[in-house]
C-alpha positions in Angstrom: 31.1 -2.2 14.0 26.8 -2.1 13.2 27.4 0.9 11.1 30.8 -0.7 9.0 28.7 -3.4 8.3 26.3 -0.9 6.2 28.9 0.7 4.0 30.0 -2.8 3.1 26.9 -3.6 1.9 26.2 -1.1 -1.6 30.2 -2.9 -1.9 28.9 -6.6 -1.7 26.0 -5.8 -3.9 28.2 -4.3 -6.9 30.5 -7.3 -6.6 27.4 -9.6 -6.6 26.5 -8.0 -9.9 29.5 -7.4 -10.8 30.5 -11.4 -11.0 26.4 -12.3 -12.1 27.1 -9.8 -14.6 30.8 -12.3 -15.9 29.1 -15.6 -15.6 25.7 -14.0 -17.9 29.0 -13.2 -20.7 30.0 -16.0 -20.5 27.1 -18.4 -21.0 25.8 -15.9 -23.7 25.2 -19.1 -26.6 23.6 -21.2 -23.5 21.1 -18.2 -22.4 21.0 -16.9 -25.6 19.5 -21.1 -26.6 17.8 -21.2 -23.7 15.4 -17.8 -23.8 14.5 -18.8 -28.1 13.4 -22.3 -26.8 11.4 -20.5 -24.1 10.2 -17.9 -26.6 9.8 -20.9 -29.5 7.5 -22.9 -26.3 5.7 -19.8 -25.4 4.5 -19.1 -28.8 2.8 -22.6 -28.9 1.4 -22.0 -26.4 0.3 -18.9 -27.1 -1.3 -20.8 -30.6 -3.7 -23.1 -28.7 -5.0 -21.6 -26.6 -6.2 -18.7 -29.4 -7.5 -22.2 -30.7 -9.8 -22.8 -27.5 -10.9 -19.7 -27.5 -12.2 -19.4 -30.8 -13.9 -22.4 -30.9 -15.3 -21.0 -27.9 -16.6 -18.6 -29.1 -17.8 -20.4 -32.1 -20.3 -22.2 -29.8 -21.1 -19.5 -27.4 -22.5 -17.9 -31.1 -24.3 -20.9 -32.4 -25.7 -21.8 -29.3 -27.0 -17.9 -29.0 -28.4 -17.8 -32.7 -30.4 -21.1 -31.4 -31.8 -20.1 -28.5 -32.9 -17.1 -30.8 -34.0 -19.0 -33.9 -35.5 -21.3 -30.8 -37.2 -17.9 -29.5 -38.4 -15.9 -32.5 -40.4 -19.9 -33.1 -42.4 -19.8 -30.6 -43.8 -16.1 -31.0 -45.1 -16.8 -34.0 
């Protein structure tokens, strides 16, 4: 009995994969639109993250240059 179940497993997995493929091809348009929307949203988020990082880097640079100027003034 156990041996028979093991031999059926690849057949069941193959049938499920085939059904998923047929379903994906039948809904290709919806999947493509969803993927395009996801990519667009990812680009927006990446742009916002880049702006935030650029602002943080500029802030760090200005703090570093300010502290360097203060140290130079203290030395003189």
